[in-house]
Each structure stands twice: as structure tokens, then as C-alpha cells.
C-alpha positions in Angstrom: 135.5 -51.7 83.2 134.6 -48.7 81.0 130.9 -49.3 81.5 131.3 -49.2 85.3 133.7 -46.2 85.2 131.6 -44.1 82.8 128.2 -44.9 84.5 127.0 -46.6 81.3 125.6 -49.2 83.7 124.5 -48.8 87.3 127.2 -50.4 89.5 127.4 -50.9 93.3 130.3 -49.7 95.4 132.0 -53.1 95.3 132.0 -53.0 91.5 133.6 -49.6 91.5 136.2 -50.7 94.0 136.9 -53.8 91.9 137.8 -51.7 88.9 140.3 -49.6 90.9 141.6 -52.8 92.5 142.1 -54.5 89.1 144.1 -51.6 87.7 146.3 -51.6 90.8 146.9 -55.4 90.4 147.6 -55.1 86.6 150.1 -52.3 87.2 152.2 -54.6 89.4 155.5 -55.9 87.9 155.7 -59.3 86.2 152.0 -59.4 85.1 151.3 -61.2 81.9 147.9 -60.9 80.0 147.2 -63.9 77.7 144.7 -62.5 75.2 144.6 -65.8 73.3 143.5 -67.7 76.3 140.8 -65.2 77.1 139.4 -65.3 73.5 139.5 -69.1 73.5 137.5 -69.3 76.7 134.7 -67.3 75.1 134.9 -68.7 71.5 135.4 -72.4 72.0 132.1 -73.1 73.8 130.1 -70.5 71.8 129.3 -72.9 68.9 127.6 -75.4 71.2 125.8 -73.3 73.8 122.4 -71.8 73.1 123.4 -68.4 74.6 126.2 -65.8 74.4 128.1 -64.6 77.4 127.0 -61.3 78.9 129.5 -58.4 79.3 130.1 -59.2 83.0 130.8 -62.8 82.2 133.4 -62.0 79.5 135.0 -59.6 82.0 135.3 -62.3 84.6 136.7 -64.7 82.1 139.6 -62.4 81.4 140.7 -62.8 85.1 139.8 -66.5 85.3 141.9 -67.6 82.3 144.0 -64.7 81.1 146.0 -63.0 83.8 149.2 -64.6 85.3 152.6 -63.6 86.6 155.8 -64.3 84.6 156.5 -67.4 86.6 153.2 -68.9 85.5 151.2 -68.4 88.6 147.5 -67.4 88.2 146.9 -63.9 89.6 143.5 -65.2 90.9 142.6 -68.8 91.7 139.6 -68.2 94.0 136.5 -66.6 92.5 133.6 -65.2 94.5 130.7 -64.5 92.2 127.8 -63.1 94.3 125.1 -62.0 92.0 121.3 -61.6 92.0 119.1 -64.6 91.2 118.4 -65.0 87.5 121.7 -63.5 86.4 122.7 -66.8 84.7 125.5 -67.9 87.1 124.8 -71.6 86.6 124.8 -71.3 82.8 128.0 -69.3 83.1 129.7 -72.1 85.2 128.5 -74.7 82.7 130.0 -72.7 79.8 133.4 -72.4 81.5 133.3 -76.0 82.7 132.9 -77.2 79.1 135.9 -75.1 78.1 138.0 -76.4 81.0 137.3 -80.0 80.1 138.6 -79.6 76.5 142.1 -79.8 75.1 141.9 -76.0 74.4 142.4 -75.5 78.1 145.7 -77.3 77.8 145.6 -79.3 81.1 145.2 -83.1 81.2 143.1 -84.8 83.9 141.7 -81.4 85.0 138.7 -82.7 87.0 135.8 -80.5 87.8 133.7 -81.1 91.0 130.5 -79.2 91.6 129.4 -79.2 95.2 126.0 -78.1 96.7 124.0 -78.9 99.7 121.3 -80.7 97.7 121.5 -83.0 94.7 119.1 -80.9 92.7 121.3 -77.8 93.0 124.5 -79.8 92.4 123.2 -81.2 89.2 122.1 -77.9 87.7 125.3 -77.0 85.9 126.2 -80.6 85.2 122.9 -81.1 83.4 123.5 -78.0 81.4 126.7 -79.4 80.0 125.1 -82.9 79.5 122.2 -81.3 77.5 124.7 -79.4 75.3 126.4 -82.7 74.5 123.1 -84.4 73.9 121.9 -81.6 71.5 120.9 -83.4 68.2 122.8 -80.9 66.1 126.1 -81.7 67.9 125.5 -85.1 69.5 127.3 -87.2 66.8 130.5 -85.1 67.1 130.2 -84.9 70.9 130.0 -88.7 71.2 133.5 -88.9 69.6 134.9 -86.3 72.0 133.1 -87.0 75.3 131.9 -89.9 77.3 128.8 -89.1 79.3 126.4 -90.7 81.8 123.9 -89.3 84.2 126.7 -88.9 86.9 129.9 -88.4 84.9 131.1 -86.4 81.9 134.6 -87.1 80.6 136.7 -85.6 77.7 138.2 -88.6 76.0 141.4 -86.9 75.0 142.2 -84.9 78.1 140.7 -87.5 80.5 139.2 -84.5 82.4 136.1 -85.4 84.3 133.1 -83.4 85.5 131.0 -84.7 88.4 128.5 -83.3 90.9 128.6 -83.9 94.6 126.3 -83.3 97.5 127.6 -82.2 100.9 128.3 -85.7 102.2 131.9 -84.8 103.1 132.8 -88.3 104.6 132.7 -90.0 101.2 134.7 -87.4 99.2 138.3 -87.8 100.6 141.1 -88.5 98.1 139.8 -86.4 95.2 142.4 -84.8 92.9 140.3 -82.0 91.5 141.5 -79.2 89.2 138.4 -77.1 89.9 135.9 -77.0 92.8 132.7 -75.2 92.3 130.6 -74.5 95.4 127.1 -73.7 94.2 125.1 -71.4 96.6 127.8 -71.1 99.2 125.4 -69.1 101.3 124.0 -72.4 102.6 127.2 -73.4 104.3 127.3 -72.6 108.0 130.7 -74.3 108.6 133.8 -75.4 106.7 133.5 -79.2 107.0 132.6 -79.8 103.3 134.6 -76.9 102.0 137.8 -78.3 103.6 137.2 -81.9 102.4 136.8 -80.9 98.8 139.5 -78.2 98.6 142.1 -80.5 100.3 142.6 -82.2 96.9 143.5 -79.0 95.1 147.1 -78.3 94.2 147.8 -81.7 92.7 147.0 -80.4 89.2 148.3 -77.2 87.5 146.1 -74.0 87.8 143.8 -75.1 90.7 140.7 -73.0 90.9 137.9 -72.6 93.3 134.6 -70.9 92.4 132.0 -69.8 94.9 128.8 -68.9 93.0 125.9 -67.6 95.0 123.1 -65.2 95.9 123.1 -63.9 99.4 121.2 -66.0 102.0 119.9 -66.2 105.5 122.8 -67.9 107.4 124.9 -65.2 109.2 128.4 -65.9 110.3 128.8 -68.7 107.8 131.2 -69.3 104.9 129.7 -66.6 102.7 130.0 -63.9 105.4 133.6 -64.8 105.8 134.2 -64.5 102.1 132.4 -61.2 102.0 134.6 -59.9 104.9 137.7 -61.1 103.0 136.4 -59.5 99.8 136.1 -56.1 101.5 139.7 -56.3 102.7 140.9 -57.4 99.2 139.0 -54.6 97.4 140.5 -52.1 99.9 144.0 -53.5 99.2 144.4 -54.7 102.7 145.4 -58.2 101.6 147.8 -57.6 98.7 148.8 -61.3 98.5 145.3 -62.6 98.3 144.3 -64.6 95.2 140.6 -64.0 95.7 138.7 -62.3 92.8 135.6 -60.7 94.4 132.8 -60.1 91.9 130.0 -58.8 94.0 126.8 -57.3 92.7 124.2 -55.8 95.1 122.2 -52.7 96.0 124.1 -50.1 98.0 121.0 -49.1 100.0 117.7 -50.6 100.8 115.8 -47.6 99.3 117.3 -48.3 95.9 114.9 -51.2 95.5 112.1 -48.7 94.6 114.1 -47.5 91.6 114.0 -50.1 88.9 117.0 -48.4 87.2 119.1 -49.5 90.2 118.3 -53.2 89.9 121.2 -53.9 87.6 123.5 -53.1 90.5 122.5 -56.5 91.8 122.0 -58.1 88.5 124.1 -56.9 85.5 122.2 -59.4 83.3 119.0 -57.5 83.9 119.1 -55.1 80.9 119.7 -58.0 78.5 117.0 -60.4 79.7 113.4 -59.5 79.0 112.0 -62.6 80.8 114.0 -61.7 83.9 112.7 -58.1 83.8 109.1 -59.4 83.7 109.7 -61.8 86.6 111.4 -59.3 88.8 108.8 -56.6 88.2 106.0 -59.1 89.2 107.9 -60.2 92.3 108.4 -56.5 93.3 104.7 -55.9 92.9 103.9 -59.0 95.1 106.3 -58.0 97.8 104.5 -54.8 98.5 101.8 -56.7 100.3 103.8 -59.5 101.8 106.8 -59.0 104.2 108.1 -62.5 103.6 108.2 -62.0 99.9 110.0 -58.7 100.5 112.7 -60.4 102.6 113.2 -63.0 99.8 113.3 -60.3 97.1 115.9 -58.2 99.0 118.0 -61.2 99.9 118.0 -63.2 96.7 117.3 -60.7 94.0 119.1 -57.6 95.5 121.8 -59.4 97.6 120.9 -57.0 100.4 119.5 -59.1 103.3 117.0 -57.3 105.6 119.0 -55.9 108.5 119.9 -58.6 111.1 119.1 -57.9 114.8 122.9 -58.1 115.3 124.4 -54.7 114.6 128.0 -54.2 113.7 130.2 -52.2 116.1 131.5 -49.9 113.3 130.9 -49.8 109.5 133.7 -50.9 107.3 134.4 -47.3 106.3 134.6 -46.3 110.0 137.1 -49.2 110.6 139.2 -48.1 107.7 139.2 -44.5 109.1 141.2 -45.9 112.1 144.2 -46.1 109.8 145.8 -42.8 110.8 149.4 -42.2 111.7 150.5 -42.5 115.4 152.1 -39.4 117.0 155.8 -39.1 116.4 157.2 -38.7 119.9 155.5 -40.9 122.5 158.2 -40.7 125.2 156.6 -40.4 128.6 153.0 -40.4 127.5 150.5 -41.8 130.0 148.8 -45.0 128.9 146.5 -47.7 130.1 147.5 -51.3 129.3 145.2 -54.2 128.7 145.3 -58.0 128.1 142.7 -60.4 126.8 142.9 -64.0 125.7 140.6 -67.0 125.7 142.9 -70.0 126.0 146.7 -70.3 126.5 146.9 -72.3 123.2 145.0 -69.8 121.1 145.3 -66.0 120.7 146.3 -63.4 123.3 146.1 -59.6 122.6 147.9 -56.9 124.6 147.6 -53.2 124.0 148.0 -49.6 125.2 145.5 -46.8 125.2 146.6 -43.2 125.2 145.1 -39.8 124.3 146.7 -37.1 122.2 145.2 -33.9 120.7 141.6 -34.9 121.0 142.0 -38.5 119.8 142.4 -41.9 121.4 145.1 -44.2 120.2 145.1 -47.9 120.7 148.3 -49.8 119.9 148.0 -53.6 120.1 150.1 -56.7 119.6 148.9 -60.3 119.4 150.5 -63.5 120.4 149.2 -66.6 118.6 150.0 -70.2 119.6 151.3 -72.1 116.6 148.6 -74.7 116.8 145.7 -72.2 116.6 145.4 -72.0 112.8 145.6 -75.8 112.5 142.7 -76.4 114.8 140.4 -73.5 113.6 139.3 -72.0 110.3 141.1 -68.7 110.7 141.7 -66.7 107.6 145.4 -67.4 106.7 145.7 -64.2 104.7 145.1 -61.9 107.7 147.5 -63.9 109.8 150.3 -63.7 107.2 149.7 -60.0 106.8 149.8 -59.4 110.6 153.1 -61.3 110.9 154.6 -59.3 108.0 153.6 -56.0 109.7 155.0 -57.3 113.0 151.5 -57.1 114.7 151.5 -60.8 115.6 154.1 -63.1 117.1 153.7 -66.9 116.7 154.5 -68.7 120.0 156.1 -72.1 119.5 156.4 -72.8 123.3 154.0 -75.3 125.0 151.6 -72.4 125.6 151.3 -68.6 125.7 152.5 -67.9 129.3 152.9 -64.8 131.5 156.5 -64.1 130.3 155.3 -63.5 126.7 152.8 -61.0 127.9 154.9 -59.4 130.6 157.9 -58.9 128.4 155.9 -56.9 125.9 154.7 -54.5 128.6 158.2 -54.2 130.1 159.5 -53.2 126.6 156.7 -50.7 126.1 157.3 -49.2 129.6 160.6 -47.8 128.2 158.5 -45.4 126.1 155.2 -45.1 127.9 154.2 -44.3 131.4 151.9 -47.2 132.0 149.4 -46.2 134.7 147.5 -49.5 135.0 147.3 -52.9 133.2 143.6 -54.0 133.0 142.5 -57.6 132.7 139.5 -59.7 133.7 139.4 -62.0 136.7 140.1 -65.2 134.8 143.3 -63.8 133.2 144.4 -62.2 136.5 144.8 -65.7 138.1 147.4 -66.4 135.4 149.1 -63.0 135.1 148.6 -60.8 138.2 151.4 -62.2 140.3 154.0 -61.8 137.6 152.8 -58.3 136.7 152.7 -57.0 140.3 156.2 -58.5 141.0 157.4 -56.5 138.0 156.0 -53.3 139.4 152.8 -52.9 137.3 149.5 -51.8 138.9 146.9 -54.5 137.9 143.2 -53.7 137.7 140.5 -56.3 137.4 137.6 -55.4 135.1 134.1 -57.0 134.7 132.9 -58.5 131.5 129.3 -58.7 130.3 126.3 -56.6 129.4 126.5 -54.1 132.3 130.1 -53.1 131.4 129.4 -53.2 127.7 126.4 -50.9 128.1 128.5 -48.4 130.0 131.2 -48.4 127.3 129.0 -48.6 124.2 128.2 -44.8 123.8 131.9 -44.0 124.0 132.8 -46.8 121.5 130.1 -45.6 119.1 131.1 -42.0 119.3 134.8 -42.7 118.7 134.1 -44.6 115.5 131.5 -42.2 114.2 133.7 -39.2 114.9 136.7 -41.0 113.6 138.6 -40.1 116.7 139.9 -43.6 117.5 143.3 -44.5 115.8 144.7 -47.9 115.4 147.4 -47.0 112.9 148.3 -49.4 110.1 146.7 -52.3 111.8 144.5 -54.5 109.7 144.5 -57.1 112.4 142.8 -54.8 114.9 140.3 -53.7 112.2 139.6 -57.4 111.7 139.0 -57.9 115.4 136.4 -55.1 115.4 134.7 -56.5 112.3 134.3 -59.9 114.1 132.0 -58.4 116.8 128.4 -57.7 116.7 126.4 -55.6 119.2 123.3 -57.2 120.7 120.8 -54.9 122.4 118.8 -56.5 125.2 115.2 -55.6 126.2 116.4 -54.1 129.5 118.5 -51.5 127.5 121.8 -53.2 128.1 124.2 -53.8 125.3 126.4 -56.8 124.8 129.4 -57.3 122.5 129.5 -60.8 121.1 131.6 -62.8 118.7 130.1 -63.4 115.2 131.6 -66.9 115.3 133.1 -68.7 118.4 136.2 -70.0 116.6 137.2 -68.6 113.3 136.4 -64.9 114.0 139.0 -63.9 116.7 138.1 -60.9 118.9 140.8 -60.8 121.6 142.1 -57.4 120.4 138.7 -55.8 120.7 138.0 -57.1 124.2 141.5 -56.0 125.3 140.5 -52.5 123.9 137.3 -52.6 126.0 139.3 -53.5 129.1 141.5 -50.4 128.6 138.4 -48.2 128.0 137.2 -49.0 131.5 139.9 -46.6 132.7 139.6 -44.0 130.0 138.7 -41.2 132.5 142.1 -41.8 134.3 144.0 -40.8 131.2 145.1 -37.2 130.8 144.9 -35.5 127.5 148.4 -35.2 126.0 149.7 -32.8 123.4 151.9 -34.1 120.7 155.4 -32.6 120.6 155.7 -31.0 117.2 157.3 -27.9 115.9 153.9 -26.2 115.6 152.8 -27.1 119.1 156.1 -26.0 120.6 155.6 -22.6 118.9 152.1 -22.3 120.4 153.4 -23.1 123.9 156.1 -20.4 123.7 153.6 -17.9 122.3 151.3 -18.5 125.3 154.2 -18.0 127.7 155.2 -14.7 126.0 151.6 -13.5 126.1 
């Protein structure tokens, strides 16, 4: 932590955020640091492995083994380690796996399963441990302590087993693992295998999941979801999350031309002469070959060459929407909007209004209780949205017009709702109920033509930080789940990053409201200062 804070090593923004986040977590009440467990995790394997742990590895071990709450819970039980190729992540996992198999770890039958998409990758860390046990200097002693074969390593006293698995999810039900290690998680485009293997966790004390990886070429997959969650964790938006995000990458593509910056992506770089030689040669080769450049940027620097899909707003711009709402909203004009895909999924409603040069979007989401069971939706964001009263779980047969209408009826007690906008499909379900209740319903078009018209306004609002969502991480999540596709004819289309697990209803409701942005009058917030200004102008 001192090396990052003092600039002794070059560290990316995610590493700097991690240090601030860690201090914040450790300052919470009921935190216990087990220094003995940390030391054991480093010292016990040291006599048998042909390398010492690097500084970053010892740092991570402190939070893998040594930080708990007073009731015994681990502070972190999911670990994302995204680090440049050649950093030694497989050796590191082997080192810790050896420790977790032994009696020093203190848990019986603490089985370790390594999972990868190919057998060769899955066997890498397994074979590291196997070779340590087979080392002539220690083999006689190790035979008394471990049973080993080409497919299984087992500690005779603790009965803890280590096995490797390929991604044939159908044959892996019923496991009772203590640890799951997903090697190169960037290769997973869906959660089929992840779910099967992690479903056995929780049957043993201290269940842990490790995701070790470089970046990759699959967008919208498991790694992208983990990176999105990591950003929220590091910015303290998911205070109950148990994810420890250790991410090493370049902050900017231009930094690749400064060798001193390379340790941002690979903190092992300064300690490994062979790695330095390899990377310098690859850097030289990539100058003449665009494919090699893409590989170097993606695997060595964890900074994939920009995708054709562009984000609607940067993470920092999304965070900037967390500004307070005006104090007195009574009588302010607003445009309402509704969007939902299916009546047993998500439905977002919201109001758009303007005050003192800024646009404000206030949304609420209804979620059918079956939605999280049928899709891979991040449970952390759902729990947080419920806690902040941004999301209501619907236990009826479906989300129906009464749920949506009642929200607007309640808001109409404060706002003067000029129109409620929705697309044609939703209007067939909602329009009659809304018009009967006295609301003016407007139908909006979806698709590239509409998106192209609204895109300049959307971009300007985020860049100028003039759009306000308030304390609404759910809405920021919706925006982050959208990418902007630019067509050859100049049109722009907003699309979901993932059709199921990345929900976008709140963003599209926001777009529906923006169709009538010109109808809204600029309001002035009623504050003491503004009242004084008004009276001064009258006196003048």
C-alpha cells in the first residue's frame, strides 16, 4: 500500500482506488486482522516452492487469509486478479493451493477445483503443485503427507483434494468444493460453467472463488461483468460486496510507449529480468504488425484496443450524476416515461424535469420476483437498489398497469406531469389505464432514427455533467449496460451489451422522456438565495 501511495511503483487508477477502498473497509467496526494466518500463508509453502512471493502477492494474501469480521465471516471471499501475462498468477495460485490443502489452513475436506476452458490451461497450476511434491529434495516427506496422481492431489490428514476441470459443465454437478479457481475467466462468454461449479460452494467453511486472468477479446462476457462490478466496488457503490478487485492495467493507450509504465499492468515486471526481455522484444515486434500490437495491448497491458462499440458515458461521467435533487419540487413540470421488455422482467418508470440549467431524471424500477432466478443479474446491485428504495419487487403474477399507474398517481401529488411517454408496444398494455386516470399519453418511436436525434443531447449532458440522477446506482448501472453503435449512414443506435443479464429499462425510459425535452420549461429552484434575487429584480 505504501509503494502505491508514495509512487515507489507505477500503479494504475484501479490500484490507487483499491488502497483507498481497503482503508475504508478496514476502518469499519468489527474487523479483525489475523496476522498469524497471513504469515503462515506466506511461510508454510516457502520451503517447498522454487520462488518467493512478490510484493503484490503478499499483499493479496493478507486479504485472502487474514481479514475477517468478529463473527468469523471473511471480509472477501471472491477475488478478481486481472494482471498482465507473465506476472506469475498461475504460480501464485499453486502456492496458495498448496497452503489451503494443508492442516495449517485449519479446514478439513477443503477441496480445490481449478476450472478452465481447455485441459492444458486447467492443468497448469495443478502440475505446479504436483511438481513441487515430486521434487527429489522433498519427495520422501511429501509421500507421507500427500497422495498424488496425474488427476488428483490429496492431503492425507485434512482429506482436502485438488483437481482440475475443463468446462464440461454437465459432468460436474454435486461437487462440494471449498475453493473454485477460474483460470483465464476472459474466455467465458456465459455463466453456464460458472454456475455449475460455484453451486457447490457454501457447504464448507470459508468458501472462496478466484478469477485469475489477463484481459481478452470476448466483450459482454463474464470478465466484463466482473470489471463492471469491480468499478462499483472500488467506488464504494456496493458496500456489502465481498469481491476483492485486484486489477493491473495501463490507464491510457499512449503509456505503452513508456517502459516505466509497464509495471502498471504487471507489478512483477521490475523483479523478473526474463519477463523484461520478453516484453521488450514483443514491443519491438508489434511496431510492424497490428495483430501483435492488439495481442500485446490486450494480454500484456490489459488494455484491449478500443471496441467498435462505444460507451454512452465514461464511468466518471456516470458517477458525476450523483448530485442532490432540488429541495422543493412542488408544482415543477415534468415529463413521465415508461419502459419494460416483458411483464415478468423489469419495468422502469421515471420523471424528467429541468431546474437551474440542469436536467434531472428520477426513476423507479419494478422487478418481477422471478427475474433474478431466470437470468444472471448481479444480486449486489439488486439488493442495493431495494435498500435505497429504488426498486420494488413484484410478487403478483406479472407487472401490470396498476403498479405503473399508481407510481405516477403518487408522483402527480408533487409534480405537474405534462405527458407520459412510452413506445407503441407498451401503450397497448398501459394507455387505456393512463388516459382514464387523466394522463396525456404520448407514443414514441424506437430505433436508430430516434437515437440519432437524441444522441447529441445525451452526449452533451454527460460531458457537461448537467444530467442528475441523484443517489441512484441502479440508474448508473442501466447507463453502463448500453453501448452506442454508429452506422455507416450516420445514424446512432443504443443497444444492450447483453440481452439478459445487463438490464437497460431505466435508460430507455430516460430516452423516451428526452423525446419531449423541448416541451419542458426551465424551472428555478426555490431557495433563499433565489428568492432574494427575485425580490431584487422587482425592486429594480
